[in-house]
C-alpha positions as CSV (number, residue, x, y, z in Angstrom):
1,M,15.7,133.9,-33.6
2,P,14.2,134.9,-36.9
3,V,15.7,136.1,-39.3
4,V,15.3,139.0,-41.6
5,S,16.3,138.6,-44.7
6,I,16.5,142.3,-46.5
7,V,17.2,142.7,-50.1
8,D,17.3,146.6,-52.1
9,D,20.3,147.7,-54.9
10,D,20.1,150.2,-52.8
11,K,23.2,150.6,-50.2
12,A,21.9,153.2,-47.7
13,I,18.6,150.7,-47.8
14,R,19.8,148.3,-46.7
15,V,22.3,149.4,-43.8
16,A,19.0,152.0,-42.7
17,L,16.6,148.9,-42.1
18,S,19.2,146.4,-40.3
19,S,20.1,148.7,-37.9
20,L,16.4,149.5,-37.3
21,I,15.4,145.9,-37.3
22,R,18.5,144.9,-34.9
23,S,17.4,147.8,-32.9
24,L,14.5,145.3,-32.4
25,G,16.4,142.7,-31.7
26,W,16.5,140.7,-35.5
27,Q,18.6,138.5,-37.2
28,V,19.3,140.4,-40.6
29,R,21.7,139.8,-43.4
30,M,21.5,142.1,-47.0
31,Y,21.6,141.0,-51.0
32,E,22.1,143.9,-53.1
33,S,20.6,141.7,-55.2
34,A,17.7,139.1,-55.8
35,E,20.5,137.0,-57.5
36,E,22.5,136.8,-55.0
37,F,19.7,135.8,-52.5
38,L,18.5,133.2,-54.2
39,A,22.2,131.9,-54.5
40,S,22.2,132.3,-50.9
41,G,20.8,129.4,-49.9
42,Q,19.2,131.4,-47.1
43,A,15.9,132.3,-48.0
44,A,13.8,128.2,-46.1
45,H,16.2,130.1,-42.8
46,T,13.8,134.4,-43.5
47,A,11.8,134.8,-41.9
48,C,10.2,137.8,-42.7
49,L,11.6,139.2,-46.5
50,I,12.2,143.0,-47.3
51,S,12.9,143.9,-50.9
52,D,13.0,146.6,-53.7
53,I,10.9,145.4,-56.6
54,R,12.6,148.0,-58.9
55,M,16.7,146.1,-59.3
56,P,18.9,145.5,-61.5
57,G,18.3,142.4,-63.0
58,M,15.4,139.7,-61.6
59,S,13.3,141.7,-60.4
60,G,11.6,141.2,-56.1
61,I,8.4,140.1,-57.6
62,E,10.5,138.5,-60.3
63,M,12.1,136.9,-57.4
64,H,9.0,136.0,-55.3
65,E,7.5,133.9,-57.7
66,R,11.1,132.7,-57.6
67,L,10.9,131.4,-54.5
68,R,7.1,130.2,-54.9
69,A,8.2,128.6,-56.9
70,Q,10.1,127.0,-54.7
71,G,8.2,127.0,-52.1
72,H,9.8,128.7,-50.2
73,A,8.4,131.8,-50.3
74,P,8.4,134.5,-46.9
75,A,6.6,136.5,-46.0
76,T,7.7,139.2,-47.4
77,I,7.5,143.6,-47.6
78,F,8.3,145.0,-51.0
79,I,9.2,148.4,-50.5
80,S,8.3,151.1,-54.5
81,A,9.8,154.4,-55.1
82,Y,7.4,154.0,-57.9
83,P,4.7,152.1,-56.2
84,T,0.9,152.2,-58.9
85,P,-1.6,150.3,-58.6
86,A,-0.9,147.7,-60.8
87,L,2.1,147.2,-59.2
88,Q,0.7,146.9,-55.8
89,A,-2.2,144.2,-57.0
90,K,0.3,141.8,-58.8
91,A,2.7,141.9,-55.8
92,V,-0.8,141.9,-53.2
93,T,-1.9,139.0,-56.1
94,N,1.7,136.7,-55.8
95,G,1.6,136.9,-51.7
96,A,3.3,139.6,-50.1
97,L,2.6,141.2,-46.9
98,V,2.2,144.5,-48.2
99,L,3.9,147.7,-50.9
100,L,5.1,150.8,-49.3
101,Q,6.0,153.6,-50.8
102,K,9.6,155.2,-50.0
103,P,10.1,156.7,-48.0
104,Y,8.3,155.5,-45.7
105,Q,8.0,155.4,-41.9
106,S,9.8,154.4,-39.0
107,A,6.8,152.8,-37.6
108,V,5.7,151.1,-40.9
109,I,8.0,148.6,-40.8
110,I,8.3,147.8,-37.8
111,H,3.5,147.2,-37.6
112,W,4.3,145.5,-40.9
113,L,7.4,143.7,-39.5
114,S,5.7,142.1,-36.7
115,V,2.8,141.3,-38.7
116,A,5.0,138.8,-40.7
117,L,6.5,137.4,-37.6
118,G,3.9,136.5,-35.5
119,N,4.2,139.9,-33.5
120,P,1.5,142.2,-33.3
């Protein structure tokens, strides 16, 4: 069963996304920081990563760059309350599927999860 890892410093976002993803039948793991996710050793077991970009400490983009350098970058959906064209370009150039603006519709997350997990 595919594992979706959520990395966001906002607990409400983590819990809401987790509930949505579990309702679709996928396994979920939640992390409150990029550092926590990287230390977990779960990157190689993550089929899809949903991450905030702006978090205390390491940003989502920095975390994704580190995962790519380690050869463990899963399909990644970035979310941000403050997306800019430059941030969008950087995220996609670094291999992310998409950068979504908060708040987003559940249907949009479901669509991108389907793309990431190969179930369009």
